[in-house]
C-alpha positions as CSV (number, residue, x, y, z in Angstrom):
1,X,0.0,0.0,0.0
2,X,1.6,3.3,-1.0
3,X,2.5,5.8,1.7
4,X,0.3,8.5,0.2
5,X,-2.8,6.3,0.3
6,X,-2.1,5.4,4.0
7,X,-1.8,9.1,4.8
8,X,-5.0,9.9,3.0
9,X,-6.8,7.1,4.8
10,X,-5.4,8.3,8.1
11,X,-6.6,11.9,7.5
12,X,-10.1,10.7,6.5
13,X,-10.4,8.5,9.6
14,X,-9.2,11.3,11.8
15,X,-11.7,13.7,10.3
16,X,-14.6,11.2,10.7
17,X,-13.6,10.5,14.4
18,X,-13.4,14.2,15.0
19,X,-16.9,14.9,13.5
20,X,-18.4,12.0,15.4
21,X,-17.1,13.1,18.8
22,X,-18.1,16.7,18.5
23,X,-20.5,17.8,21.2
24,X,-23.2,20.1,20.0
25,X,-24.8,21.5,23.1
26,X,-27.6,23.2,21.3
27,X,-28.6,20.0,19.6
28,X,-28.6,18.2,22.9
29,X,-30.5,21.0,24.6
30,X,-33.4,20.8,22.0
31,X,-33.4,17.0,22.1
32,X,-33.7,17.1,25.9
33,X,-36.3,19.8,26.0
34,X,-38.5,18.2,23.3
35,X,-38.4,14.7,24.8
36,X,-38.9,16.1,28.3
37,X,-42.1,18.0,27.3
38,X,-43.4,15.2,25.0
39,X,-42.9,12.5,27.6
40,X,-44.0,14.8,30.4
41,X,-47.4,15.4,28.7
42,X,-48.0,11.7,28.1
43,X,-46.9,10.8,31.6
44,X,-49.2,13.4,33.1
45,X,-52.2,12.4,31.0
46,X,-51.8,8.7,31.4
47,X,-50.6,8.4,35.0
48,X,-53.2,6.7,37.0
49,X,-55.2,5.6,34.0
50,X,-53.5,2.2,33.9
51,X,-52.0,-0.2,36.5
52,X,-48.4,0.5,37.3
53,X,-47.0,-2.4,35.2
54,X,-49.0,-1.4,32.1
55,X,-48.1,2.2,32.6
56,X,-44.3,1.4,32.7
57,X,-44.6,-0.6,29.5
58,X,-46.5,2.1,27.7
59,X,-44.0,4.8,28.8
60,X,-41.2,2.4,27.6
61,X,-42.8,2.2,24.1
62,X,-43.1,6.0,23.8
63,X,-39.7,6.5,25.4
64,X,-38.1,4.6,22.5
65,X,-40.0,6.8,20.1
66,X,-38.6,9.9,21.8
67,X,-35.1,8.7,21.1
68,X,-35.9,8.7,17.4
69,X,-38.2,11.7,17.1
70,X,-36.1,14.1,19.2
71,X,-32.6,12.5,19.1
72,X,-32.1,11.5,15.5
73,X,-34.7,13.6,13.7
74,X,-33.1,13.0,10.2
75,X,-33.7,9.3,10.4
76,X,-36.4,8.0,8.0
77,X,-37.7,5.9,10.9
78,X,-38.4,9.1,12.9
79,X,-40.5,10.9,10.4
80,X,-44.2,11.6,11.1
81,X,-45.6,8.9,8.8
82,X,-43.4,6.3,10.6
83,X,-44.1,7.6,14.1
84,X,-47.9,7.7,13.7
85,X,-48.3,4.9,11.2
86,X,-45.9,2.5,12.9
87,X,-47.6,2.8,16.3
88,X,-51.1,2.6,14.7
89,X,-50.6,-0.5,12.6
90,X,-48.7,-2.2,15.4
91,X,-51.4,-1.5,17.8
92,X,-54.0,-2.9,15.4
93,X,-51.9,-6.1,14.8
94,X,-51.3,-6.5,18.6
95,X,-55.0,-6.2,19.5
96,X,-56.0,-8.5,16.7
97,X,-53.5,-11.2,17.8
98,X,-54.6,-10.8,21.4
99,X,-58.2,-11.4,20.4
100,X,-57.4,-14.4,18.2
101,X,-54.9,-16.1,20.6
102,X,-55.8,-14.8,24.1
103,X,-54.4,-17.7,26.1
104,X,-51.2,-18.8,24.4
105,X,-48.8,-16.0,25.3
106,X,-45.7,-17.8,24.0
107,X,-47.2,-17.8,20.5
108,X,-49.2,-14.6,20.7
109,X,-46.2,-12.4,21.8
110,X,-43.7,-13.3,19.1
111,X,-46.5,-13.4,16.5
112,X,-47.7,-9.9,17.3
113,X,-44.2,-8.4,17.1
114,X,-43.2,-10.3,13.9
115,X,-46.5,-9.4,12.1
116,X,-46.3,-5.8,13.2
117,X,-42.8,-5.6,11.6
118,X,-44.1,-7.1,8.3
119,X,-47.1,-4.8,8.2
120,X,-45.0,-1.7,9.0
121,X,-42.6,-2.8,6.1
122,X,-45.6,-3.2,3.7
123,X,-47.1,0.1,4.7
124,X,-43.7,1.9,4.7
125,X,-44.2,3.0,8.3
126,X,-41.3,1.2,9.9
127,X,-40.8,2.5,13.5
128,X,-38.9,0.2,15.9
129,X,-41.0,1.2,19.0
130,X,-44.0,-0.1,17.1
131,X,-42.9,-3.7,18.0
132,X,-43.2,-2.8,21.7
133,X,-46.7,-1.3,21.1
134,X,-47.8,-4.6,19.5
135,X,-46.3,-6.6,22.4
136,X,-48.0,-4.5,25.0
137,X,-51.4,-5.2,23.5
138,X,-50.7,-8.9,24.0
139,X,-48.8,-9.0,27.3
140,X,-50.5,-6.1,29.0
141,X,-52.8,-6.5,32.0
142,X,-56.5,-7.0,32.1
143,X,-57.2,-3.2,31.8
144,X,-55.2,-2.9,28.6
145,X,-56.8,-6.0,27.1
146,X,-60.3,-4.8,28.0
147,X,-59.7,-1.8,25.9
148,X,-59.9,-3.9,22.8
149,X,-59.4,-1.8,19.7
150,X,-59.9,1.3,21.9
151,X,-56.2,0.7,22.7
152,X,-55.4,1.8,19.2
153,X,-56.8,5.3,19.8
154,X,-55.9,5.8,23.5
155,X,-53.2,5.5,24.7
156,X,-51.5,4.7,21.3
157,X,-52.7,7.3,18.8
158,X,-53.1,10.0,21.4
159,X,-49.6,9.4,22.7
160,X,-48.0,9.4,19.2
161,X,-49.9,12.6,18.3
162,X,-48.6,14.3,21.4
163,X,-45.0,13.3,20.5
164,X,-45.5,14.5,16.9
165,X,-47.0,17.9,17.9
166,X,-44.2,18.5,20.4
167,X,-41.6,17.4,17.8
168,X,-43.0,19.8,15.2
169,X,-42.6,22.6,17.7
170,X,-39.2,21.9,19.3
171,X,-37.5,20.3,16.3
172,X,-38.0,23.4,14.3
173,X,-36.9,26.0,16.9
174,X,-33.5,26.6,15.2
175,X,-32.3,26.7,11.6
176,X,-30.0,23.7,12.2
177,X,-33.0,21.4,13.0
178,X,-35.7,20.6,10.4
179,X,-38.5,18.2,11.0
180,X,-39.9,16.5,9.1
181,X,-36.9,15.9,6.9
182,X,-38.2,15.5,3.4
183,X,-34.7,15.2,1.8
184,X,-33.8,12.2,3.9
185,X,-37.1,10.5,3.1
186,X,-36.6,11.0,-0.6
187,X,-33.1,9.7,-0.5
188,X,-34.3,6.7,1.6
189,X,-37.1,5.9,-0.8
190,X,-34.8,6.1,-3.8
191,X,-32.1,4.0,-2.2
192,X,-34.1,1.2,-0.6
193,X,-37.7,1.2,-1.9
194,X,-37.3,1.9,-5.6
195,X,-34.1,-0.2,-5.7
196,X,-36.1,-3.2,-4.6
197,X,-38.6,-2.8,-7.3
198,X,-36.0,-2.5,-10.1
């Protein structure tokens, strides 16, 4: 390997490491503030509405969404269509599986998660926390299960909408942050979606 090529590779690696380790305090501030307000509203509205175990699971599902929606706002998985659609379709899948297989948890739980992934892929609404939303519908307590398809609207849709509204406000407070990110979505579709059809 020529010396020039080694030096060039070294410079590129050094630059990438430098960029990756930069601390952007303003970025972290807005991510913190947005997630704090979004989760705060959900926690305030849902606290006491569900038993402690179910409440913790629900907050866990939305907490994972916060990481994407406020922490990596450029990600295709964090865009509004994915946030709302991913939680919605996963909730519908989860409730459906719970109704079809109410007593065989070891089949219902993995089936709900696996089917929710496939449905999110088909509908182009992939949002990783959606898997948890489907799982909660199956493994939740009696109060969650008694909601039936009402679970789709509250707490799931209402919670996702709260996160979205807060994200639209806090993720657009500065010029450096833009949400939703249409450029990233277009690039993602061209690279992965249209490529598969070719």
